[in-house]
C-alpha positions in Angstrom: -0.2 -0.3 -0.2 2.6 2.4 0.6 3.2 3.0 -3.2 0.4 4.4 -3.2 0.7 7.2 -0.9 4.2 7.1 -2.1 5.0 11.0 -0.8 3.9 10.3 2.2 6.3 8.2 4.6 4.1 7.4 7.2 2.6 4.8 5.1 4.7 2.5 5.3 7.5 2.3 8.8 9.9 0.1 6.7 10.4 4.4 4.5 9.5 6.5 7.2 12.4 5.0 9.6 14.2 5.4 5.4 13.6 8.8 5.7 15.0 9.0 9.6 17.9 7.5 8.5 18.9 9.4 5.4 19.2 13.1 7.5 21.5 11.6 10.4 24.8 12.6 8.9 26.2 8.9 10.2 24.2 7.1 7.3 25.0 9.5 4.6 27.1 7.0 2.7 23.9 4.5 3.0 22.3 3.4 0.4 18.5 4.1 -0.5 18.3 0.1 -0.1 20.3 -0.6 3.0 18.0 2.5 4.9 14.8 0.8 3.6 15.7 -2.9 4.6 16.5 -1.7 8.2 12.9 -0.1 9.0 11.5 -3.7 6.9 13.2 -5.6 9.8 11.3 -2.3 12.5 7.5 -2.9 10.4 8.3 -6.7 10.9 9.3 -6.5 14.7 5.7 -3.4 15.0 3.6 -5.4 13.3 4.6 -8.2 15.6 5.6 -10.1 12.9 6.4 -14.4 13.9 9.6 -14.9 15.3 10.5 -17.2 12.8 9.5 -15.3 9.6 11.9 -12.5 11.4 14.8 -15.0 11.9 13.8 -15.9 8.2 14.0 -12.0 6.9 17.6 -11.2 9.5 19.4 -14.7 7.7 19.0 -13.7 4.5 19.5 -9.9 4.6 23.1 -11.0 6.6 24.3 -13.9 4.4 23.3 -11.0 1.1 26.1 -8.6 3.4 23.1 -5.6 4.3 23.8 -4.2 7.3 20.8 -5.2 10.6 21.7 -3.3 12.6 22.3 0.9 13.6 25.7 0.8 14.5 26.4 -1.7 11.3 24.1 1.8 9.2 27.8 3.7 10.8 25.0 4.8 13.5 25.3 5.0 16.6 22.7 3.6 18.5 22.4 5.9 21.3 18.8 7.5 21.8 19.9 11.8 21.2 20.0 9.4 17.8 16.9 7.1 18.2 14.6 10.2 19.1 16.1 12.5 15.6 15.0 9.3 14.0 11.9 9.6 15.6 11.9 13.3 14.7 12.8 13.6 11.8 10.2 10.7 10.1 8.1 9.6 12.7 4.2 11.7 12.8 4.8 12.9 16.3 1.9 10.4 17.7 4.0 7.1 16.6 7.4 8.5 17.9 7.1 6.5 21.2 6.6 3.6 19.5 9.2 3.5 17.2 11.6 4.7 19.6 10.3 1.5 21.7 10.5 -0.3 18.1 14.5 0.0 17.6 15.5 -0.5 21.0 14.1 -3.2 21.6 15.8 -4.4 18.0 18.8 -3.6 18.8 18.9 -5.6 22.3 17.5 -8.2 20.3 20.7 -7.9 18.3 23.3 -8.0 20.3 21.3 -10.2 22.9 21.4 -13.0 19.3 25.0 -12.0 18.3 26.2 -12.5 21.9 24.5 -15.8 21.9 26.3 -16.9 19.4 29.7 -16.4 19.7 
C-alpha cells in the first residue's frame, strides 16, 4: 500500500525509517536500500510478525551482506540518534512506538549475537 502514498513516508514504517536515517549524517554513506531494509525489519517487529518470519528475513539480509543494526549502518545506537530519527521520520504520535521498536530491535540483535559466541 505504501506505493499508493509514495509522497507520504508515514504510510510504511520501512520508508519512514529510511527517511529518518537519510537525515542522520552518519548514515550518509548508506544506500537507500540499506536504510529501507533496516526499516523492513523495524516494520516486521512493529507488526509483531512471527519470530520465525523475522529470523528468516534477518538470515536472508545477513547472508547477502546487508546491514541489520544501526551500528552496521554507521549510526551510533544512542538515545539521541533514536530520538532524532523519530523527530525526522515519524509523525509525533508514532515517536514513542518507533523509539521503543528500535530499542527492542537493537537489544534483540545484541542478545542474539552475544549468544552465538
